[in-house]
C-alpha positions in Angstrom: 162.7 214.2 -56.7 160.9 215.1 -53.5 157.1 215.2 -53.2 156.8 218.9 -54.2 159.0 218.4 -57.3 156.9 215.4 -58.4 153.7 217.3 -58.1 155.1 220.2 -60.1 156.4 217.9 -62.8 153.1 216.1 -63.0 151.0 219.2 -63.3 153.5 220.8 -65.7 153.3 217.6 -67.9 149.5 217.6 -67.8 149.4 221.3 -68.9 152.0 220.7 -71.6 150.1 217.7 -73.0 146.8 219.7 -73.0 148.4 222.7 -74.8 150.1 220.4 -77.3 146.8 218.5 -78.1 144.9 221.8 -78.3 147.4 223.0 -80.9 147.2 219.7 -82.8 151.0 219.1 -82.6 152.9 215.9 -82.1 155.6 215.4 -79.5 158.2 215.4 -82.3 157.0 218.7 -83.7 157.0 220.3 -80.2 160.5 219.0 -79.6 161.8 220.3 -82.9 160.4 223.8 -82.1 162.1 223.9 -78.7 165.3 222.0 -79.4 164.2 218.9 -77.5 163.9 215.2 -78.5 160.5 213.6 -78.7 161.5 211.3 -75.8 162.2 214.4 -73.6 158.8 215.8 -74.4 157.3 212.4 -73.4 159.2 212.4 -70.1 158.0 215.9 -69.4 154.4 215.1 -70.2 154.5 212.0 -67.9 156.0 214.0 -65.1 159.1 211.8 -65.2 161.3 214.8 -65.8 161.2 218.1 -63.8 161.1 221.2 -66.0 164.0 223.6 -65.7 164.7 227.1 -67.0 165.4 225.7 -70.5 162.1 223.8 -70.7 159.3 225.4 -72.9 156.2 226.3 -71.0 152.8 225.3 -72.3 152.0 228.9 -72.9 155.2 229.6 -74.8 154.4 226.7 -77.2 150.7 227.5 -77.6 151.1 231.2 -78.2 154.2 231.1 -80.3 153.9 231.0 -84.1 156.1 229.4 -86.6 159.3 231.1 -87.6 160.7 231.6 -91.1 163.3 228.9 -90.7 160.8 226.1 -89.7 160.1 223.5 -92.4 156.8 224.1 -94.1 156.6 227.8 -93.0 155.1 230.0 -95.6 154.5 233.7 -94.8 150.8 234.7 -95.4 150.4 236.1 -98.8 153.6 234.6 -100.1 153.6 233.3 -103.7 150.8 235.5 -104.8 
């Protein structure tokens, strides 16, 4: 990685970690949601991996809600 890539990766990682903490989600949960392993999330958060077009953005994670096929999902009002 060149200097610019390192800076982008570091800032991306900081933003991803901040959004994940704000949402109260673990690296494992975030990885599950976006099809990544926990270790990949850790590399992204530390800036050791440069994000690509397949990498979830902090905003995509923070503003997306659970889907019907996620474990533990229950549609509001279900079971009443």
